N, C-alpha and C positions, 0 to 999 in steps of 0.2 A: 269352284275357284272364284268365279265372278260373285257368287253370293257372299263368300268370305270377304272379298275385297270391298264390296258394298257395305257390309256390316262394319268392317274396320274403319272405312272412310267416314261413315256417318258418326260413329262413336268418337273417333279421334277428333273430328271437326267440332263436336259438342264440347269435348274436354279442352281443346286447345284454342278455341275461338278468342277468348279473352287475352291469352298470352300472345297470340299472333298479332292481335290489334296493338298490344303493348310494344311488341318488337317493331312493328312498322311505325307507330307513333313516336316512340323514343328515338328510333333511327332518324326519322325526319327532323325532330327537334334538334338533335345533336348535329345533324348535317347543316342545319340553318345557322346555328350559333357559331360565330368565328372563334376558333380555339384560343387565339391570342387574347381576345376580350374575356373569354371564360377564365383564363389564367390571370387576368388582371395586369398583363404586361403594359397596357396603355396607361396604367395608374401609378406606376412607380418608375423612379429613375435608378439606373444601375451604373455602378462605377467599378473600375478595376485599379488595383494598386500599381504604382510605378516602381518596379523593383530596381530600376537603374539608380534610384536615389538611396538604395540600401548601402550605406557606407560601412556598416559594422559587419564583420565576418561572423558567421555562425559559431566558429570555434571560440571567439571571445565571449559569446553569451554562454556557451556550454561550460566554459571554464569557471563560471560562478556556481555550478551545481555539481551534484554527485556524478561519479563516473558512468552510472547507468542511465542518466537522463537522456531523454529523446527530444529532438527538435523538429518541428514542422513549420511550414510557411503559412501565414494567415494574413489578415488585414483588419483594419478598424476604420470606421467612418468617423470623420470629424467635421466641424464647421470652422472654416478659415475665412474671416471677414464676410460672414453670412453666406459663404459658398461651400457647398458640400464637396468633400474631398475624401479620398481613401489613402491611408498610409500603410506601408508594408510593416508587418508584425512577425516577429519570431515567437512561436508558441512552444514553450518548454514544458514537458511533463517530467516531474521529478518526485518520486516517492508518493505518488497519488495526488500531487498538487500540480496545478497549472499556473504558469507564469508567462506573462506577455511583455515583450520588449519592443520598443520602437526600433525598427531595423536601420533607421537613418541616424538616430541619436544615441541609442542604447539605453534610453530611459525606460524604467519599468512603468507599465501602464496600470493605472488604478481601474477598478470596475466602474462601469458606466452607471450614473445615477438616473433616477426617474426623469428629472428635468432634461437631462442630456438625451435620454431615449426619446422623449416627446419631441425635442428639437430635431433629432435625426429622422424620426418618422415623418414629421411635417416637411422636412427638406426633401425627402424621397418621394413624397406624395405629389402626384401630378393632376389630381382631380380638382373638382370645384367646391368641395365641402370644407368644413373646419374640423380640426381635431376635437373629438368629443370627450373621450376618456381613455385611460390606460390602466392595465392590470398586469402584474407579474404572476404568471400561472405556473404552478407546480404540477397540476393535473390538466392535461390538454383536452379540449373538446374533440368530438369525433371528426370534425372537418380537417384537423391537422394531427390525427392520431399517429401518423407514421413518423412524426418528428420527435426529437428528444427534448424533454423539459429540463430546466425551466425556459419559458419564452415570455417575452412581453407581448401582450395583446393590446393593440392600439386601434380604436374605432373612430371613424370619421362620419360626419353628418351629411353625407351626400345621398342622392336618390338611390344609389345601388347598395347602400349600407356596407361600404367598404371597411374591411378589417385587415390590418397588417399584423403579422406575427414576426417579431424581431428577435434576433440572437442577442441575449443580454451582454455578451462579451464583445461583439463586434459592432452592434447597432445596425447590421444588415437585415433587410427584410427577407425572411425565409420563405414565406408564403403570403399570397394575397387571396382573400376570400371575399366574394361579393354575392349579391342576390342572384346574379346571373350564374355564378359558379354553383350555387346551391340548387338552382333549378336544373342545371346540367347534371349535377350529381344525382338528383332524384331520378331523372330519366335514365341515367347510366345504371342505377340500381335496378330499374325495371327491365332494362335491356339484358343485363347479365344475370338477373334473378338471384342476386346475393343480397338478401334483405337485412343482413346483420352488419357485415363489415363493408359491403359495397366495393369490394376489391378482388374477390376470388372469381376469376373468369373460368375456372375449371371445376366449379361446384357440381355435385351430382344432379341437382335439380335442373340446371341448365343443360347438362349433357343428356339427361333422359328426355327433357322436353324437346330438344333439338332432334333427337333420334325419332321421337314420336311424330314430330312435324315432317321429317323426311319420309317416314312411312305413310303419313297422310298424303303427301304429295305423290308418292309412287302409286298408291292405290287409286288416287284420282286420275293419274295418267293411264292406268290400266282401264278404268271405267270409260275414260274419254276415248281411248283407242277402240274399245268395244262398241261405243256408240257411233263413231265416225268411220269405222273401217268399211270398205266396199262390200256390199252383199252380192253373193253369187246368184245369178239368175239361171234358173233351169228352164230349158225349152223342151217341149214335147217332140 
């Protein structure tokens, strides 16, 4: 029994040593990095619409569309006298088309242009850099693969290489990505051992490695107990 435990412990240690180091190192790095800064919450301003100003009833908006049209509540960011504001918006889905109405005035809202997107991105940005470039993306990079295209990508020239991803319809920042987030994401990948999508916490490689690490620990405890247990002394 002890011979098998020693053999398992030695071989499991050789196989798992790199991954165990990665687990401890990645866990330490992720524990050190404040999650609010990783998410970039300190770099953007957030606003909520004041729905008390919505003077137009939803029924009045739906009356302009087919009977099967659906209505949901949304918002849009605007600049009023160089101040960022959020207006309430009725979003109507009618026969595969989306229509947006100002909930206070009933005016139909036109799509945001690139200059407007750049202005809204700069107004939401709380960092020290300058807006560098913007692109409308129909195919999204891996760092925002869970979002739905199209999105505006707006990059800033700060030390953390901040990138905003904005909804083209509302002008709201959907995600903030920084160099700190990318470092965190790399160590998250090492921690969960999902080297492709970096999101599957239940992948077979992680489960098998964790089971092997548990067996490594248990065999180590057996060997430690064998070494430290009191020895019986026989007297003549």
